[in-house]
Phi, psi and omega in degrees: 000135183285136179280144173277168185297323182297319180294317180297315182296327183292345181292327183245131176242155179288156176297136183285148180289143172282150183243358181169188183299316181296319178297316176301315180300316182293317186283326190249337181249314183282322184296133175272112186299145183297319183247119175296140185239341182291126175280122181254146184243143180288336182207162177295329178297317179293323176300314182294323177297318179295316178301319181298320179295322178295316180299320178297320185290320185255354176069034182221122179280150177231030186294338183285351187248134192292328185227138171249106179271129180236126175246146182217143173214142176274139182230129179276072180200153179299149179304315182299324180290315179299317180297321178296327175297320178296321180294338180270006182301122178202189184287002179252009185289139174277355185258004186229142180283077189291338178281332177275317184223089186288132177272127178232110177279126180284123183054034179055039184243128181293345183281340179226120185225141170247141173248118186252123179295122180058017181080006182289134173255351174215164185286139180280168172059028176084358176292136187261314187241336181198178178227119183055035178084358182250131175270125182222012173239116355288161176300314164199154171260137175245119176244125187297128168273316182198136171241113182265095185275331183234128180296151173292155183300330182270359180290119181279344187245012171061036189284141173221152182200163171239122183239126184235148165266134186245144174215174180117200185288344183234074195280081182278357172085287173229155177220130181226136169248118192228132179226139179214168174293149177290152181245112185300324181297342178261010178078016181271126189255331184285171179293322186228154173239124181251130181242138167244128185230137173226144165273107196247120168199123185292114179058030169080167185297330185296342180255010189301315184289323183281334188240024186300325180293325176290323174307311184294320179295310181300317182295319179297315178297314180302315183295319180293314180297315181299317179299318179291322177299314181294320177297322180288324175297317176301312181300316182294311182298314183291327176296315182292322178297317178297322178299314180296317181294330180270359177076020180267134182281123176237022188297346179289346178079182178223000000 
């Protein structure tokens, strides 16, 4: 029996809004994401080969950073639509833990972004420059290296991306949001594949031996939050696409 549009639309709901710090913690840190997103490698050699392909594609080296973490999720939505969702990233997103790490676009421009821990613009409790020797306001600054809004004519996979250089208290080096068409030969079934990539090393290679435990903690937190962000982006995009296909108006946003 054929399903009607209302039944089909009811299958997907939009990601619920966070209401505060506890809500952010539950949704983005405590929650075990439905779809694992971290790409794992059988060997360091395979990791380096994958890293090399990424560097070739975006023209940016990440050799200064000890680990390149790559997360991926398939989304049943057109590449152009997913990319437009990325361009709308701001402090009102339902897919980002804004109470823990508030997004602030400088002059409402996607090319310059500050991430503020708990929304703080200055240190609490009278601390002036740092806390326990660590500077974390802003958590990081993102300055655009390149925003690829339109694929090149020779691109077979319709790729678009936002590539940032990062600085601040959480110095991940580079951050990239990358979306392309799925490639059937690689077993990808959805319309689009969305990647989040970071060159990750806590305070750079020179601190690697002294701060390795912090590297592991930061990396673990980063991986859990990123996986939940990507799962929520998938949920949001697919919910909106279903709404459009069923002719339901969602222009009020969420």
